[in-house]
C-alpha positions as CSV (number, residue, x, y, z in Angstrom):
1,X,115.1,84.0,116.2
2,X,117.4,83.4,113.1
3,X,116.1,84.8,109.4
4,X,115.7,81.2,108.4
5,X,113.2,80.4,111.2
6,X,110.9,83.5,110.1
7,X,110.9,81.6,106.3
8,X,108.6,78.5,106.7
9,X,108.0,76.0,104.0
10,X,104.3,76.1,102.9
11,X,104.5,73.8,100.1
12,X,107.3,72.6,97.7
13,X,109.0,76.1,96.3
14,X,106.8,78.4,98.5
15,X,107.9,79.8,101.6
16,X,106.4,82.3,103.9
17,X,108.1,85.3,105.5
18,X,106.5,85.8,108.8
19,X,108.2,87.8,111.1
20,X,105.8,88.5,114.6
21,X,103.3,90.5,113.3
22,X,100.4,90.1,116.2
23,X,99.8,93.4,117.9
24,X,101.4,95.4,116.4
25,X,101.9,97.6,112.9
26,X,104.0,97.3,110.1
27,X,105.2,93.7,110.2
28,X,103.8,92.2,107.6
29,X,104.2,88.8,105.9
30,X,106.1,88.4,102.5
31,X,106.3,85.2,100.4
32,X,109.0,83.7,98.5
33,X,108.2,81.5,95.5
34,X,111.1,79.8,93.6
35,X,111.2,77.0,91.3
36,X,114.3,75.5,88.4
37,X,116.2,78.8,88.7
38,X,113.3,81.3,89.2
39,X,112.0,83.3,92.1
40,X,109.3,85.8,92.7
41,X,109.0,87.8,95.9
42,X,104.9,88.6,97.7
43,X,105.0,91.8,98.5
44,X,108.6,93.3,100.6
45,X,109.2,94.2,104.2
46,X,108.7,98.0,105.5
47,X,112.1,99.2,105.9
48,X,115.6,98.2,104.3
49,X,116.9,96.5,106.9
50,X,113.7,94.1,107.1
51,X,114.2,93.8,103.9
52,X,117.7,92.7,103.6
53,X,117.1,90.3,105.9
54,X,114.1,88.4,103.9
55,X,116.2,88.6,101.2
56,X,119.3,86.6,102.9
57,X,117.0,84.4,104.2
58,X,115.4,83.8,100.4
59,X,119.0,83.3,99.2
60,X,119.7,80.6,101.3
61,X,116.4,78.5,101.1
62,X,116.6,78.9,97.1
63,X,119.9,79.2,96.5
64,X,121.4,79.6,92.4
65,X,118.0,81.5,91.3
66,X,117.8,84.6,89.6
67,X,115.3,86.8,91.1
68,X,113.1,88.6,88.8
69,X,109.8,89.7,89.7
70,X,107.7,91.4,93.0
71,X,104.2,91.2,93.3
72,X,102.8,94.2,95.1
73,X,99.7,92.9,96.5
74,X,98.7,96.4,97.6
75,X,100.6,99.6,97.9
76,X,101.1,100.4,101.9
77,X,104.5,100.9,102.6
78,X,104.8,98.0,105.4
79,X,104.4,95.9,101.7
80,X,106.7,97.4,99.4
81,X,108.8,100.3,101.1
82,X,111.8,97.4,100.8
83,X,110.6,97.9,97.0
84,X,114.1,99.9,97.1
85,X,116.5,97.0,97.3
86,X,115.7,95.2,94.6
87,X,115.9,98.3,91.8
88,X,116.4,95.4,89.2
89,X,113.4,93.4,90.0
90,X,110.1,93.5,88.0
91,X,107.8,95.3,90.1
92,X,104.0,93.9,89.4
93,X,100.9,96.0,90.7
94,X,97.1,96.4,89.8
95,X,96.7,100.0,87.5
96,X,94.6,101.0,90.7
97,X,97.4,100.5,93.1
98,X,98.7,104.2,92.3
99,X,95.9,105.6,93.7
100,X,96.5,104.5,97.0
101,X,100.4,105.3,97.1
102,X,99.5,109.1,96.3
103,X,97.2,109.2,99.6
104,X,99.7,107.8,101.9
105,X,102.1,109.7,104.2
106,X,105.3,109.2,102.5
107,X,108.3,107.7,104.8
108,X,110.0,111.4,105.1
109,X,106.0,112.5,106.1
110,X,106.3,109.3,108.8
111,X,109.6,109.9,110.0
112,X,108.5,113.6,110.5
113,X,105.5,112.8,112.2
114,X,107.3,110.2,114.7
115,X,109.8,112.9,115.6
116,X,107.4,116.0,115.4
117,X,104.6,115.0,117.4
118,X,104.0,115.2,121.1
119,X,105.1,112.1,123.3
120,X,103.0,112.9,125.9
121,X,99.4,113.4,123.7
122,X,97.8,110.3,122.3
123,X,99.2,110.4,118.8
124,X,102.7,110.7,119.7
125,X,102.5,108.4,121.9
126,X,100.7,105.7,119.9
127,X,103.2,106.3,116.9
128,X,106.4,105.6,119.0
129,X,104.8,102.7,120.3
130,X,104.1,100.8,116.9
131,X,106.8,102.5,114.5
132,X,109.6,104.1,116.8
133,X,111.3,100.6,116.2
134,X,111.3,101.0,112.0
135,X,114.1,103.1,110.3
136,X,112.5,104.7,107.9
137,X,115.2,107.4,106.8
138,X,116.3,107.1,102.8
139,X,113.8,104.9,101.9
140,X,112.8,105.7,98.3
141,X,109.3,104.8,97.2
142,X,109.5,103.4,93.8
143,X,106.2,102.4,91.2
144,X,105.8,99.3,89.6
145,X,107.1,98.7,86.7
146,X,103.9,97.0,85.8
147,X,100.5,97.2,85.7
148,X,97.2,95.7,85.1
149,X,93.6,95.3,85.8
150,X,91.8,91.9,86.2
151,X,94.1,88.8,85.5
152,X,97.6,88.4,85.2
153,X,99.2,84.6,84.7
154,X,102.9,84.3,84.9
155,X,104.5,80.7,84.5
156,X,108.0,80.9,86.9
157,X,109.6,77.9,86.3
158,X,107.1,75.0,86.4
159,X,105.1,76.8,89.4
160,X,101.6,78.6,87.5
161,X,101.3,81.7,89.1
162,X,97.4,83.6,89.1
163,X,97.2,87.2,89.9
164,X,94.1,88.5,90.9
165,X,93.0,91.7,91.3
166,X,90.1,92.3,94.5
167,X,90.4,95.4,95.3
168,X,88.8,98.5,96.2
169,X,89.1,96.5,99.5
170,X,91.5,97.2,101.8
171,X,93.1,99.7,99.0
172,X,92.4,100.9,96.1
173,X,94.3,98.9,94.4
174,X,94.7,95.0,96.1
175,X,95.3,91.6,94.5
176,X,96.0,88.3,95.9
177,X,98.3,85.6,94.8
178,X,97.1,81.8,93.7
179,X,99.0,79.2,93.3
180,X,96.4,76.5,92.4
181,X,98.7,73.6,92.1
182,X,100.4,73.9,95.4
183,X,96.5,75.3,96.5
184,X,97.9,78.6,98.8
185,X,96.5,81.7,98.5
186,X,99.0,85.1,98.9
187,X,95.6,87.0,100.2
188,X,98.0,90.4,101.2
189,X,96.0,92.9,103.7
190,X,92.5,91.3,101.9
191,X,93.5,88.9,105.6
192,X,94.5,89.7,108.8
193,X,95.3,87.2,111.2
194,X,95.0,87.6,115.0
195,X,94.4,91.3,115.5
196,X,91.5,93.4,114.0
197,X,92.4,95.1,110.4
198,X,92.2,98.4,108.9
199,X,90.6,99.0,106.1
200,X,91.5,101.9,104.6
201,X,89.5,101.8,101.3
202,X,86.2,99.8,101.4
203,X,83.3,98.6,101.6
204,X,83.3,95.9,104.1
205,X,81.0,93.6,101.8
206,X,84.2,94.1,99.2
207,X,86.4,92.7,101.4
208,X,84.3,90.4,102.6
209,X,83.6,89.5,98.9
210,X,87.3,89.1,98.1
211,X,87.4,86.6,100.9
212,X,85.0,84.6,99.6
213,X,87.1,84.5,95.7
214,X,89.8,83.3,97.9
215,X,87.9,80.2,99.6
216,X,86.2,79.6,95.6
217,X,90.2,78.6,95.1
218,X,89.6,75.9,97.3
219,X,93.4,76.8,98.9
220,X,94.5,74.2,102.0
221,X,96.4,77.6,103.0
222,X,96.4,81.3,103.3
223,X,98.9,83.7,103.6
224,X,97.2,86.5,105.6
225,X,99.0,90.1,105.2
226,X,99.9,89.8,109.6
227,X,99.6,87.4,111.7
228,X,99.6,83.6,111.3
229,X,99.1,81.4,108.7
230,X,95.8,80.8,108.3
231,X,93.4,77.6,107.1
232,X,90.2,77.7,105.1
233,X,87.8,77.5,108.4
234,X,89.9,80.0,109.7
235,X,88.9,82.6,107.0
236,X,85.3,81.5,106.8
237,X,85.6,82.6,110.5
238,X,87.2,86.0,109.4
239,X,84.4,86.7,106.7
240,X,82.2,86.3,109.4
241,X,83.5,89.0,111.4
242,X,83.9,91.4,108.5
243,X,80.2,90.5,107.6
244,X,79.1,91.4,111.3
245,X,81.0,94.4,111.5
246,X,79.3,95.8,108.4
247,X,76.0,94.6,110.1
248,X,76.9,96.9,113.1
249,X,77.9,99.5,111.5
250,X,74.8,99.9,109.1
251,X,73.1,99.8,112.7
252,X,74.7,102.5,114.4
253,X,75.2,104.5,111.5
254,X,71.0,104.3,111.4
255,X,70.6,105.2,115.0
256,X,73.4,108.7,113.8
257,X,76.2,107.4,115.6
258,X,80.2,108.8,114.3
259,X,82.2,106.3,113.2
260,X,84.3,107.1,116.3
261,X,81.4,106.6,118.4
262,X,80.8,103.0,116.8
263,X,84.0,101.7,117.8
264,X,83.5,102.9,121.2
265,X,80.1,101.1,121.6
266,X,81.8,97.6,119.8
267,X,85.0,98.2,121.7
268,X,83.2,98.2,125.5
269,X,81.0,95.6,124.4
270,X,83.7,92.8,124.0
271,X,82.2,92.2,120.8
272,X,85.0,90.9,119.2
273,X,87.0,89.3,121.8
274,X,90.1,88.1,121.3
275,X,91.5,90.2,118.6
276,X,94.3,92.7,118.9
277,X,94.5,96.5,118.3
278,X,90.4,96.8,118.9
279,X,91.1,101.4,118.0
280,X,91.4,100.0,114.3
281,X,88.3,99.6,114.4
282,X,87.7,103.7,114.5
283,X,89.8,103.3,111.0
284,X,88.0,100.3,109.0
285,X,84.4,101.9,110.8
286,X,85.3,105.6,109.1
287,X,85.8,103.7,105.7
288,X,82.5,102.2,106.3
289,X,80.7,105.1,107.4
290,X,82.2,107.2,103.9
291,X,80.4,104.9,101.8
292,X,77.2,104.7,103.8
293,X,77.1,108.6,103.8
294,X,77.6,107.9,100.1
295,X,81.4,110.4,100.8
296,X,83.3,110.3,97.6
297,X,86.2,112.9,99.2
298,X,89.3,112.0,99.8
299,X,90.0,110.7,103.4
300,X,92.5,111.7,105.2
301,X,94.4,108.9,106.5
302,X,96.2,111.2,109.6
303,X,93.5,111.9,111.0
304,X,92.1,108.3,111.2
305,X,95.4,107.5,112.8
306,X,94.7,109.8,115.5
307,X,91.3,108.9,115.7
308,X,92.5,105.1,116.7
309,X,95.9,106.1,118.5
310,X,93.2,108.2,121.0
311,X,91.1,105.1,121.8
312,X,95.0,102.9,122.5
313,X,95.4,105.8,124.5
314,X,92.7,105.8,126.6
315,X,91.8,102.1,126.7
316,X,95.9,102.1,128.3
317,X,95.1,104.6,130.4
318,X,92.1,102.8,132.1
319,X,94.3,99.2,132.0
320,X,96.9,101.6,134.4
321,X,94.1,102.5,136.5
322,X,91.8,99.5,136.6
323,X,94.0,96.9,135.6
324,X,90.8,94.0,135.8
325,X,87.9,95.9,134.4
326,X,90.6,96.1,131.4
327,X,91.5,93.0,131.3
328,X,87.6,91.6,130.7
329,X,87.6,94.1,127.9
330,X,90.0,92.1,126.0
331,X,93.3,94.8,126.9
332,X,96.2,93.3,125.0
């Protein structure tokens, strides 16, 4: 697939850069908006090499434009670590986005985790499987050059762009990008398509409420943070999933289950068949259980990740031993 094949036009002047991000981590969707010689990007990819491919495709589609702004929907590395390729460009994010940037592992720490973890143990195996394909060397994490709270509007040529803060939800500082004239919303990781989401902050009712805010704009298309473009009806189904997961979390928490036990139960029930990466339930439920426990201490994201890796390791082992049974449980 060529770079331009990954850049799909959604509306005049609005494009989605869509790597094949289903059933894997790190391949996030990005956006290109351009009008009257001005261009804006929604997020940047995980690494400089991916970012250069995105920029190359964008330049071919939007020739003779000046790239003035990058909007970061949140601070996860797979949506921001390409910013170092755009050092002369304004980077817009919410004030609260900086909170998550402080607790996420740095590129150097992630490199060390991949390099030093045992590939014959769950965490090392999982890291290499999903992150070993990325080159994180030499990445400098750039903070936003401009932040806001609540709402920020701007004009890009003839296109009005609305930035709406919706966090804390997926992370501390989420925002969505609404293009009212084009009826398009870039949702960041408020919305995942094709896979289970992994929500680091929550609670789930705030993620669901952010989805309802998107629907209230009456969009024609929603660009999720990962996976295929979504219609409003598909977003409604995703919100129903989030609401059901919140109900199950409350029920299982009341039964004295841990987040990991709750994830195992829901996976064994095959409650959410058809979604990839079910081990991510452990991460989202960990965040939800923290809210239910009124635990306000800083979470350890690596520990949460290791729990998910152990679930994936176990499922992969079961798939080898009992391939028919694993298939019935929705093993990707």
